[in-house]
C-alpha positions as CSV (number, residue, x, y, z in Angstrom):
1,M,-47.6,-60.5,-16.9
2,N,-49.3,-61.4,-20.4
3,Y,-47.9,-63.8,-22.6
4,K,-47.1,-61.3,-25.4
5,H,-45.2,-59.2,-22.9
6,R,-43.2,-62.0,-21.6
7,V,-42.1,-62.9,-25.1
8,R,-41.1,-59.7,-26.2
9,L,-39.1,-59.4,-23.2
10,A,-37.4,-62.6,-23.7
11,V,-36.5,-61.8,-27.3
12,S,-35.2,-58.3,-26.1
13,R,-33.1,-60.5,-23.7
14,F,-31.7,-62.8,-26.1
15,L,-30.9,-60.0,-28.6
16,K,-29.0,-57.8,-25.9
17,R,-26.9,-60.9,-24.7
18,E,-25.9,-62.2,-28.1
19,M,-25.2,-59.0,-29.8
20,L,-23.0,-58.0,-26.7
21,E,-21.0,-61.3,-26.6
22,R,-20.5,-60.9,-30.3
23,E,-20.0,-57.2,-30.2
24,M,-22.4,-56.9,-32.8
25,T,-24.3,-53.5,-33.7
26,A,-27.7,-53.3,-34.8
27,K,-26.4,-52.2,-38.3
28,W,-24.4,-55.3,-38.7
29,L,-27.2,-57.5,-37.6
30,A,-30.0,-55.8,-40.4
31,Y,-27.2,-56.1,-42.8
32,K,-26.8,-60.0,-42.0
33,M,-30.4,-60.5,-41.8
34,T,-30.7,-58.6,-45.1
35,K,-28.1,-60.1,-47.2
36,V,-27.6,-63.5,-45.7
37,C,-30.8,-64.4,-44.8
38,G,-33.0,-62.3,-47.1
39,V,-35.3,-60.8,-44.6
40,T,-35.4,-57.1,-45.0
41,V,-34.9,-55.5,-41.5
42,S,-33.9,-52.1,-40.6
43,Q,-31.5,-50.9,-37.8
44,S,-34.4,-49.0,-35.9
45,A,-36.7,-52.3,-36.0
46,I,-33.8,-54.0,-34.2
47,Y,-33.7,-51.3,-31.7
48,T,-37.6,-51.8,-31.0
49,W,-36.9,-55.5,-30.5
50,Q,-34.0,-54.7,-28.1
51,R,-36.2,-52.5,-26.0
52,G,-39.1,-54.8,-25.9
53,E,-41.5,-52.6,-27.7
54,V,-42.3,-54.7,-30.7
55,M,-42.2,-58.4,-31.3
56,P,-40.4,-59.6,-34.5
57,G,-42.3,-61.6,-37.0
58,A,-41.9,-65.4,-37.6
59,D,-39.3,-64.8,-40.5
60,K,-37.5,-62.5,-38.3
61,I,-37.3,-64.9,-35.5
62,L,-36.2,-67.6,-38.0
63,A,-33.3,-65.4,-39.3
64,M,-31.9,-64.7,-35.9
65,A,-31.8,-68.4,-35.1
66,E,-29.7,-68.8,-38.1
67,I,-27.5,-66.0,-37.5
68,F,-26.9,-66.8,-33.9
69,G,-27.3,-70.5,-34.2
70,A,-29.9,-70.8,-31.6
71,S,-33.6,-72.4,-31.6
72,T,-36.5,-70.5,-31.7
73,D,-37.4,-71.6,-28.4
74,E,-34.4,-70.1,-27.1
75,I,-35.0,-66.8,-28.6
76,L,-38.8,-67.0,-27.6
77,G,-37.8,-67.8,-24.0
78,A,-39.6,-71.1,-24.1
79,Y,-37.2,-72.4,-21.4
80,E,-37.3,-69.3,-18.9
81,D,-39.0,-69.5,-15.7
82,V,-42.5,-68.1,-15.9
83,E,-43.5,-65.6,-13.3
């Protein structure tokens, strides 16, 4: 598995877990990222991140870190076992 694919999957797992724990919808996350962090994000973009199809940009990763109270390393899967 290449590095980019592994990171996309790590972001996907992180989003699914954190959104489920908080009972947060993609619509609500998009709203928070846009209104609270000033990063324009669509609901459909969040769906593509959840499915691991697209890697969010650095500004989106930073906004997620702020919203979820997580480190960027955690979001990107830096501490996960490498296969």
